[in-house]
C-alpha positions in Angstrom: 323.1 305.6 117.4 321.0 302.6 118.8 317.5 301.9 117.9 316.5 301.0 121.5 316.9 304.9 122.4 314.2 306.0 119.7 311.4 303.6 121.2 309.4 305.6 123.8 308.9 304.1 127.2 305.7 304.2 128.6 305.1 305.1 132.2 302.9 303.2 134.9 299.3 302.8 133.4 296.8 305.1 135.2 293.2 303.7 136.1 290.1 306.1 135.8 288.3 305.3 139.2 284.3 304.4 138.1 281.9 306.0 140.7 278.7 303.8 140.6 275.5 305.8 140.2 273.9 305.3 143.1 276.3 307.0 144.8 276.1 309.8 142.6 272.7 310.2 142.2 271.5 311.6 145.8 274.0 314.4 145.3 272.7 315.4 141.4 269.0 315.3 142.8 270.3 317.6 145.9 272.4 320.1 143.7 269.6 319.8 140.7 267.1 320.9 143.2 269.1 323.5 144.4 269.6 325.0 140.8 265.7 324.6 140.1 265.4 326.9 143.5 267.6 329.2 142.5 266.6 329.6 139.1 262.6 330.0 140.7 264.0 332.7 142.7 266.2 334.8 139.8 263.6 334.1 137.1 260.1 334.6 139.2 258.7 338.1 139.3 257.3 339.2 142.5 253.9 338.6 141.3 251.1 335.6 141.6 253.7 332.7 142.3 256.0 335.2 145.0 256.6 333.0 147.9 257.8 336.1 150.1 255.4 338.8 149.3 257.2 342.5 149.1 260.5 343.3 146.6 263.1 341.9 148.4 263.8 338.7 146.9 263.2 341.1 143.4 265.9 343.1 144.5 268.6 340.8 145.8 268.8 338.9 142.6 268.5 342.0 140.4 271.9 341.8 139.0 271.4 337.8 138.4 268.0 338.4 136.3 269.8 341.0 134.0 273.1 338.8 133.9 270.9 335.3 132.7 268.2 337.5 130.1 265.6 337.9 132.0 263.4 341.1 131.8 262.3 342.6 134.8 261.3 346.6 134.3 
């Protein structure tokens, strides 16, 4: 056997692209605000901080409140 067959051959180098922070920041802000808005509607009880009146939002997000551990009864 030849010793050259025991040496592993490296493949082509893979370069990982870098994305500048200023390109990611607007998207991160947008999705962060959407997540906070969703969390508000899921976690807010239909009390003093309720944006729409009535029980509609509470009923729409009822199961997700229980899934995330928020008490609602």
